[in-house]
C-alpha positions as CSV (number, residue, x, y, z in Angstrom):
1,M,3.7,10.1,-9.8
2,P,1.0,8.1,-11.5
3,G,0.7,4.5,-10.6
4,R,2.3,5.0,-7.1
5,R,0.2,4.9,-4.1
6,K,0.4,7.6,-1.4
7,V,1.1,5.3,1.7
8,T,3.0,2.0,0.1
9,G,5.0,3.7,-2.7
10,K,4.5,0.4,-4.4
11,K,3.7,0.4,-8.3
12,P,2.7,-2.4,-10.6
13,M,5.5,-4.9,-12.0
14,F,5.6,-5.7,-15.6
15,G,6.8,-9.0,-17.2
16,N,6.2,-12.0,-19.5
17,K,3.6,-14.7,-19.2
18,R,5.1,-17.9,-20.3
19,S,2.7,-20.4,-22.1
20,H,3.6,-24.3,-22.2
21,S,5.5,-23.6,-25.6
22,L,7.5,-20.7,-23.6
23,R,5.9,-18.3,-25.9
24,A,6.1,-14.8,-24.3
25,T,3.3,-12.3,-24.0
26,R,3.4,-9.1,-21.8
27,R,1.8,-9.1,-18.5
28,K,1.3,-7.0,-15.3
29,W,1.4,-8.0,-11.6
30,E,-0.7,-5.6,-9.4
31,P,0.4,-5.0,-5.9
32,N,-2.1,-6.4,-3.2
33,L,-3.7,-3.2,-2.1
34,Q,-6.5,-3.2,0.4
35,M,-8.6,-0.5,1.6
36,K,-8.6,-0.6,5.4
37,R,-10.3,1.3,8.4
38,I,-7.6,1.7,11.0
39,W,-8.0,2.9,14.4
40,V,-5.5,5.6,15.7
41,P,-5.5,6.0,19.4
42,E,-3.9,9.3,19.0
43,L,-6.6,10.8,17.4
44,D,-9.2,8.6,18.9
45,K,-11.0,7.8,15.6
46,F,-10.7,5.5,12.5
47,V,-8.8,6.4,9.6
48,R,-9.4,4.9,5.9
49,V,-6.0,4.0,4.2
50,K,-5.3,2.0,1.0
51,I,-2.3,-0.2,1.8
52,S,-0.7,-3.5,0.8
53,A,-1.4,-6.6,2.9
54,G,2.3,-6.9,3.9
55,E,2.2,-3.5,5.3
56,L,-0.9,-4.0,7.2
57,R,0.9,-6.5,9.3
58,T,3.6,-4.0,10.1
59,I,1.0,-1.3,11.1
60,D,-0.6,-3.8,13.2
61,K,2.8,-4.3,15.1
62,I,4.1,-0.7,15.3
63,G,1.0,1.5,14.9
64,L,-0.1,3.9,12.0
65,I,1.6,7.0,13.2
66,A,5.1,5.3,13.7
67,F,4.5,3.6,10.2
68,L,3.9,6.7,8.6
69,K,6.5,8.9,10.4
70,G,9.1,6.3,9.1
71,R,8.0,7.0,5.4
72,G,8.3,10.7,5.9
73,L,4.1,11.1,5.8
74,T,1.5,12.6,7.9
75,I,-2.1,11.6,8.4
76,K,-3.4,14.4,6.7
77,S,-1.3,13.7,3.5
78,V,-2.5,10.2,3.6
79,T,-6.3,10.8,4.2
80,G,-6.8,14.1,2.5
81,E,-8.3,15.9,5.5
């Protein structure tokens, strides 16, 4: 699906920007995505993934393999190897 990220599943949110006079114009909020190198001890190598800042904290806590398993993904599907 276009606009969705492989790992996060997040997509942009849309809404209105409000001026001082409360005039509404359309705008978009992009997710806070970061390109990170994460060490995976099971593979004994670094893996590059594009994830949100909030999910980086979860990956630091439980590990990348467990995080992807909870989402039904594999490392190959995320990295494209």
